[in-house]
C-alpha positions as CSV (number, residue, x, y, z in Angstrom):
1,X,-135.6,-71.8,29.1
2,X,-137.0,-73.7,26.2
3,X,-138.5,-76.7,28.0
4,X,-139.0,-78.6,24.7
5,X,-135.3,-79.0,24.3
6,X,-134.6,-79.8,28.0
7,X,-134.7,-83.5,27.1
8,X,-131.3,-83.1,25.5
9,X,-129.7,-82.0,28.8
10,X,-127.3,-84.5,30.4
11,X,-127.8,-85.6,34.0
12,X,-126.0,-83.9,36.8
13,X,-122.5,-85.4,37.2
14,X,-123.2,-86.4,40.8
15,X,-126.1,-88.7,39.8
16,X,-125.7,-92.4,40.5
17,X,-124.2,-94.5,37.7
18,X,-127.4,-96.4,36.9
19,X,-129.3,-93.1,36.7
20,X,-126.7,-91.8,34.3
21,X,-127.3,-94.7,31.9
22,X,-130.9,-93.8,31.5
23,X,-130.0,-90.1,31.0
24,X,-127.5,-90.9,28.2
25,X,-130.4,-92.3,26.1
26,X,-131.5,-88.7,25.6
27,X,-128.2,-87.3,24.5
28,X,-127.5,-86.7,20.8
29,X,-124.5,-88.3,19.3
30,X,-122.7,-84.9,19.2
31,X,-122.5,-85.1,23.0
32,X,-119.9,-87.8,22.8
33,X,-117.5,-86.1,20.4
34,X,-114.6,-83.8,21.3
35,X,-115.2,-80.1,20.6
36,X,-112.2,-78.0,19.9
37,X,-114.3,-74.9,20.6
38,X,-115.5,-76.1,24.0
39,X,-116.1,-73.4,26.7
40,X,-115.1,-75.8,29.5
41,X,-112.8,-74.1,31.9
42,X,-113.7,-70.6,30.6
43,X,-115.5,-67.8,32.4
44,X,-118.9,-66.7,31.2
45,X,-121.7,-64.3,31.9
46,X,-125.5,-65.0,31.6
47,X,-127.0,-62.8,29.0
48,X,-130.2,-62.1,30.9
49,X,-132.0,-62.4,34.2
50,X,-134.2,-65.4,34.7
51,X,-131.7,-67.9,33.4
52,X,-132.1,-71.2,35.2
53,X,-130.0,-74.4,35.5
54,X,-131.7,-77.8,35.4
55,X,-131.8,-81.3,34.0
56,X,-134.2,-84.0,32.6
57,X,-135.6,-86.5,35.0
58,X,-137.7,-89.7,34.7
59,X,-137.1,-92.9,32.8
60,X,-140.2,-93.0,30.5
61,X,-142.0,-89.8,31.2
62,X,-139.3,-87.1,30.8
63,X,-139.8,-84.0,32.8
64,X,-137.6,-81.0,33.5
65,X,-136.2,-80.2,36.9
66,X,-135.1,-76.6,37.5
67,X,-132.5,-76.3,40.2
68,X,-131.6,-72.6,40.6
69,X,-131.7,-69.2,38.9
70,X,-128.3,-67.9,37.9
71,X,-128.2,-64.7,39.9
72,X,-124.4,-64.3,40.1
73,X,-122.5,-62.3,37.4
74,X,-119.6,-64.6,36.5
75,X,-119.4,-68.4,36.3
76,X,-116.8,-70.9,35.3
77,X,-117.9,-73.6,32.8
78,X,-117.3,-77.0,34.3
79,X,-118.2,-79.0,31.2
80,X,-119.9,-78.6,27.9
81,X,-122.0,-81.1,25.9
82,X,-124.1,-80.7,22.8
83,X,-124.7,-76.9,23.3
84,X,-125.3,-77.2,27.1
85,X,-123.1,-75.7,29.8
86,X,-122.5,-77.2,33.3
87,X,-122.0,-74.6,36.0
88,X,-121.9,-74.4,39.7
89,X,-124.2,-72.1,41.6
90,X,-124.3,-71.9,45.4
91,X,-123.6,-75.6,46.1
92,X,-125.5,-77.0,43.1
93,X,-124.2,-78.1,39.6
94,X,-126.5,-78.3,36.6
95,X,-126.9,-77.3,33.0
96,X,-128.3,-74.5,30.9
97,X,-128.3,-73.6,27.2
98,X,-125.1,-72.2,25.7
99,X,-127.0,-69.6,23.7
100,X,-128.0,-68.0,27.0
101,X,-124.4,-67.1,27.9
102,X,-121.5,-65.0,26.6
103,X,-117.8,-65.6,27.2
104,X,-116.3,-63.0,29.6
105,X,-113.7,-62.1,27.1
106,X,-116.5,-61.2,24.5
107,X,-118.9,-59.7,27.0
108,X,-117.7,-56.1,26.8
109,X,-119.0,-55.4,23.2
110,X,-122.2,-57.4,23.9
111,X,-123.2,-55.3,26.9
112,X,-121.9,-52.1,25.3
113,X,-124.4,-52.6,22.5
114,X,-127.2,-53.3,24.9
115,X,-126.5,-50.1,26.9
116,X,-126.5,-48.1,23.7
117,X,-129.9,-49.4,22.9
118,X,-131.2,-48.9,26.4
119,X,-129.3,-46.7,28.8
120,X,-131.5,-48.0,31.7
121,X,-130.6,-51.7,31.2
122,X,-129.6,-52.3,34.8
123,X,-128.5,-55.9,34.0
124,X,-126.2,-54.8,31.3
125,X,-124.8,-51.9,33.4
126,X,-124.0,-54.2,36.3
127,X,-122.4,-56.8,34.1
128,X,-120.3,-54.2,32.3
129,X,-119.3,-52.9,35.7
130,X,-118.0,-56.4,36.5
131,X,-116.1,-56.4,33.2
132,X,-114.4,-53.1,34.1
133,X,-113.5,-54.6,37.5
134,X,-111.8,-57.6,35.8
135,X,-109.9,-55.2,33.6
136,X,-108.7,-53.1,36.6
137,X,-110.8,-50.1,35.6
138,X,-112.3,-49.7,39.1
139,X,-113.7,-46.1,38.8
140,X,-115.5,-47.1,35.6
141,X,-116.7,-50.2,37.3
142,X,-118.1,-48.1,40.2
143,X,-120.0,-45.8,37.8
144,X,-121.7,-48.6,36.1
145,X,-122.5,-50.5,39.3
146,X,-123.8,-47.3,41.0
147,X,-126.2,-46.7,38.1
148,X,-127.3,-50.3,38.1
149,X,-128.1,-50.1,41.8
150,X,-129.9,-46.8,41.4
151,X,-132.1,-48.4,38.7
152,X,-132.5,-51.7,40.6
153,X,-131.8,-51.3,44.3
154,X,-133.1,-54.7,45.4
155,X,-130.6,-56.9,43.5
156,X,-128.2,-58.6,45.9
157,X,-125.6,-59.4,43.1
158,X,-125.1,-55.8,42.2
159,X,-124.1,-54.9,45.8
160,X,-121.8,-58.0,45.9
161,X,-120.0,-56.9,42.8
162,X,-119.7,-53.3,43.9
163,X,-118.3,-54.5,47.2
164,X,-115.7,-56.5,45.3
165,X,-114.6,-53.3,43.5
166,X,-114.3,-51.4,46.9
167,X,-112.2,-54.3,48.1
168,X,-109.9,-53.9,45.1
169,X,-109.6,-50.2,46.0
170,X,-108.7,-51.3,49.6
171,X,-111.8,-49.4,50.9
172,X,-112.8,-52.3,53.1
173,X,-115.4,-50.5,55.2
174,X,-117.4,-49.6,52.1
175,X,-116.9,-53.2,50.8
176,X,-118.3,-54.6,54.0
177,X,-121.3,-52.3,53.9
178,X,-122.1,-53.5,50.4
179,X,-121.8,-57.1,51.4
180,X,-124.0,-56.4,54.4
181,X,-126.7,-55.0,52.1
182,X,-126.3,-57.9,49.7
183,X,-126.9,-60.3,52.5
184,X,-129.9,-58.3,53.8
185,X,-131.4,-58.8,50.4
186,X,-130.4,-62.4,50.1
187,X,-129.3,-64.2,53.2
188,X,-128.0,-67.2,51.2
189,X,-125.7,-65.1,49.0
190,X,-122.6,-67.3,49.3
191,X,-120.3,-64.9,47.4
192,X,-121.2,-62.0,49.8
193,X,-120.3,-64.1,52.9
194,X,-117.0,-65.2,51.2
195,X,-116.1,-61.7,50.0
196,X,-117.0,-60.1,53.3
197,X,-114.7,-62.7,55.0
198,X,-111.9,-61.5,52.7
199,X,-112.6,-57.9,53.6
200,X,-112.5,-58.7,57.4
201,X,-109.3,-60.6,56.9
202,X,-107.8,-57.6,55.1
203,X,-108.7,-55.6,58.2
204,X,-107.1,-58.3,60.4
205,X,-110.4,-59.1,62.0
206,X,-109.6,-62.8,61.7
207,X,-112.4,-64.1,63.9
208,X,-115.1,-62.4,61.9
209,X,-113.4,-63.5,58.7
210,X,-113.4,-67.1,59.9
211,X,-117.0,-66.8,60.8
212,X,-118.0,-65.5,57.3
213,X,-116.0,-68.2,55.5
214,X,-117.6,-70.8,57.7
215,X,-121.1,-69.5,56.7
216,X,-120.2,-69.6,53.1
217,X,-119.1,-73.2,53.4
218,X,-122.3,-74.1,55.2
219,X,-124.1,-72.9,52.1
220,X,-121.7,-74.4,49.6
221,X,-119.4,-77.1,51.1
222,X,-117.5,-77.3,47.8
223,X,-116.4,-73.7,47.7
224,X,-112.7,-74.4,47.7
225,X,-111.8,-70.7,47.8
226,X,-113.5,-70.3,51.2
227,X,-111.5,-73.2,52.6
228,X,-108.3,-71.6,51.2
229,X,-109.1,-68.1,52.6
230,X,-110.2,-69.5,55.9
231,X,-106.9,-71.4,56.1
232,X,-105.1,-68.1,55.6
233,X,-107.1,-66.5,58.4
234,X,-106.3,-69.5,60.7
235,X,-102.6,-69.2,59.7
236,X,-102.6,-65.5,60.6
237,X,-103.9,-66.5,64.1
238,X,-101.1,-69.1,64.3
239,X,-103.7,-71.8,64.4
240,X,-101.6,-74.0,62.1
241,X,-103.7,-77.1,62.6
242,X,-106.8,-75.3,61.5
243,X,-105.0,-73.8,58.5
244,X,-103.6,-77.2,57.4
245,X,-107.1,-78.7,57.7
246,X,-108.6,-76.1,55.5
247,X,-105.8,-76.1,52.9
248,X,-106.2,-79.9,52.8
249,X,-109.9,-79.5,52.0
250,X,-109.1,-77.0,49.3
251,X,-106.6,-79.4,47.7
252,X,-109.2,-82.3,47.9
253,X,-111.5,-80.1,45.9
254,X,-108.8,-78.8,43.6
255,X,-105.9,-81.2,43.5
256,X,-103.8,-79.0,41.2
257,X,-104.1,-75.8,43.3
258,X,-100.4,-74.8,43.8
259,X,-101.2,-71.9,46.2
260,X,-103.0,-74.3,48.5
261,X,-100.0,-76.7,48.6
262,X,-97.6,-73.7,49.0
263,X,-99.5,-72.2,52.0
264,X,-100.0,-75.7,53.5
265,X,-96.2,-76.2,53.3
266,X,-95.7,-72.8,55.1
267,X,-98.1,-73.9,57.8
268,X,-96.3,-77.3,58.2
269,X,-93.0,-75.5,58.4
270,X,-94.4,-73.1,61.1
271,X,-95.4,-76.1,63.3
272,X,-92.0,-77.8,62.6
273,X,-93.5,-80.6,60.5
274,X,-90.6,-80.3,58.1
275,X,-91.0,-83.5,56.1
276,X,-94.6,-82.6,55.2
277,X,-93.5,-79.1,54.3
278,X,-90.8,-80.5,52.0
279,X,-93.3,-82.8,50.3
280,X,-95.8,-79.9,49.7
281,X,-93.1,-77.6,48.2
282,X,-92.0,-80.4,46.0
283,X,-95.6,-80.9,44.8
284,X,-95.8,-77.2,43.9
285,X,-92.7,-77.4,41.7
286,X,-94.0,-80.7,40.1
287,X,-97.3,-79.0,39.3
288,X,-95.7,-75.7,38.2
289,X,-92.0,-76.0,37.2
290,X,-91.9,-72.2,36.7
291,X,-92.8,-71.3,40.3
292,X,-89.6,-69.6,41.5
293,X,-91.0,-68.9,45.0
294,X,-91.6,-72.6,45.6
295,X,-88.0,-73.5,44.4
296,X,-86.7,-70.8,46.8
297,X,-88.7,-71.9,49.8
298,X,-87.8,-75.5,49.3
299,X,-84.1,-74.7,48.9
300,X,-84.2,-72.5,52.0
301,X,-85.7,-75.3,54.1
302,X,-83.3,-77.9,52.8
303,X,-80.3,-75.6,53.5
304,X,-81.2,-74.2,56.9
305,X,-83.6,-76.7,58.6
306,X,-82.6,-77.3,62.2
307,X,-83.2,-81.0,61.8
308,X,-80.2,-82.7,60.2
309,X,-82.2,-85.5,58.6
310,X,-84.2,-82.9,56.6
311,X,-81.3,-80.9,55.2
312,X,-79.9,-81.7,51.8
313,X,-77.4,-79.1,50.7
314,X,-76.8,-80.5,47.2
315,X,-80.6,-80.3,46.4
316,X,-80.8,-76.9,48.1
317,X,-78.1,-75.6,45.7
318,X,-80.0,-77.1,42.8
319,X,-83.3,-75.6,43.7
320,X,-81.9,-72.2,44.7
321,X,-80.1,-72.0,41.4
322,X,-83.3,-72.8,39.5
323,X,-85.1,-70.0,41.4
324,X,-82.4,-67.6,40.5
325,X,-82.4,-68.6,36.8
326,X,-86.2,-68.2,36.7
327,X,-85.8,-64.6,37.9
328,X,-82.8,-63.8,35.7
329,X,-80.6,-63.6,38.9
330,X,-82.3,-60.3,39.9
331,X,-84.2,-61.4,43.1
332,X,-82.0,-60.6,46.1
333,X,-83.8,-63.0,48.4
334,X,-83.1,-65.9,46.1
335,X,-79.5,-65.0,46.0
336,X,-79.5,-65.1,49.8
337,X,-81.0,-68.5,49.7
338,X,-78.3,-69.7,47.3
339,X,-75.7,-68.3,49.7
340,X,-77.2,-70.4,52.5
341,X,-77.3,-73.5,50.3
342,X,-73.6,-73.1,49.3
343,X,-72.7,-72.8,52.9
344,X,-74.5,-76.0,53.7
345,X,-72.3,-77.9,51.3
346,X,-69.1,-76.2,52.5
347,X,-68.6,-73.8,49.6
348,X,-68.2,-70.8,51.8
349,X,-66.4,-68.6,49.3
350,X,-69.5,-68.8,47.0
351,X,-71.7,-68.3,50.0
352,X,-70.0,-65.1,50.9
353,X,-70.1,-63.9,47.3
354,X,-73.8,-64.5,46.9
355,X,-74.6,-63.0,50.3
356,X,-72.7,-59.9,49.4
357,X,-74.5,-59.7,46.1
358,X,-77.9,-60.0,47.8
359,X,-76.9,-57.2,50.2
360,X,-76.4,-54.9,47.2
361,X,-80.2,-54.7,47.0
362,X,-81.5,-51.7,49.0
363,X,-84.8,-53.6,49.7
364,X,-83.0,-56.7,50.9
365,X,-80.7,-54.6,53.1
366,X,-83.6,-52.7,54.5
367,X,-85.8,-55.8,55.2
368,X,-83.2,-58.3,56.2
369,X,-80.6,-55.9,57.7
370,X,-78.7,-57.3,60.6
371,X,-79.9,-60.8,60.1
372,X,-78.4,-60.9,56.6
373,X,-75.1,-59.3,57.8
374,X,-75.0,-61.9,60.6
375,X,-75.3,-64.7,58.1
376,X,-72.6,-63.1,56.0
377,X,-70.3,-63.1,59.1
378,X,-71.1,-66.8,59.7
379,X,-70.2,-67.7,56.1
380,X,-66.9,-65.8,56.4
381,X,-66.2,-67.9,59.6
382,X,-67.0,-71.0,57.6
383,X,-70.2,-71.7,59.5
384,X,-73.5,-72.8,57.9
385,X,-76.7,-71.1,58.9
386,X,-79.5,-72.9,60.8
387,X,-82.9,-71.3,61.0
388,X,-84.2,-71.3,64.6
């Protein structure tokens, strides 16, 4: 990093307010203007090894503080100011020069050129392997990552990324072996703990998954994905309180994460905290008005909840209709939900018609079977359905 220009770097966003005021004295005027070409929110790759994040420090004698070397392959830009990018690395946030990064969407040609110039550029091969993974070209990704590891067998990040490819191929044993090796090389590799947890969860080894997610969170308490995935593991074990606690932490860190609200709603519903479930489903559709699954889940709960004070048949019909419209009336499960909603408001002829329409689907018939036919008989007998 060019230390002569480090005095232009803003302070870390977590610095105290008084400390920030001093730091702003070193910012050029451009740092305060809006930039239509900002990389904030976009995914990037470092261009080379040895890229560090840091900031200026000191009120009168400015010095540079280097926080961490960027050893991961892909980062999300949290903020951009005056040619400097704010990223998060293993529990720390800080800045580095924009010219040391390339946007993920532009990284393919960049690393292709480097490999043409030097076929033994392990860094470029590993990064191109990650690009292939992002594009779903898993065999190509493995070829590049295998070669990068052959050339540079002591790089933890290369094993982490190859493990992620094996995970995508559902080869969880190989994925775990790669994450194990990554952690042997770097015991503080947060991504390897997190991704090994995902692989253990995929194998239904929930206790080991919970342990790995917990270790990742010890190293990076703001890793919202680890809270979310640990919540999923808790939910799989029917530990709904543990799941709700982790989803809540994920939402605290990312208040617009609809999947976290949706899964928390499911956990609330499982423990019969129906009002909280309704609130979370409603928050999902507020944040994403195109989320058909959330409309359907909300409609089903309002139509079939065993607690009378939670049911609202009119709203259930409204939400179920929205789910059907969003899926062009082709999703059989949503038609079944609309049938239950119509029954709740006493429109049993419509309920029968929609339930029969749902049963025309071979998948719905196979997966719902006798339960769906029993609901149909109830609607024909002018009885609404209550979920036990």
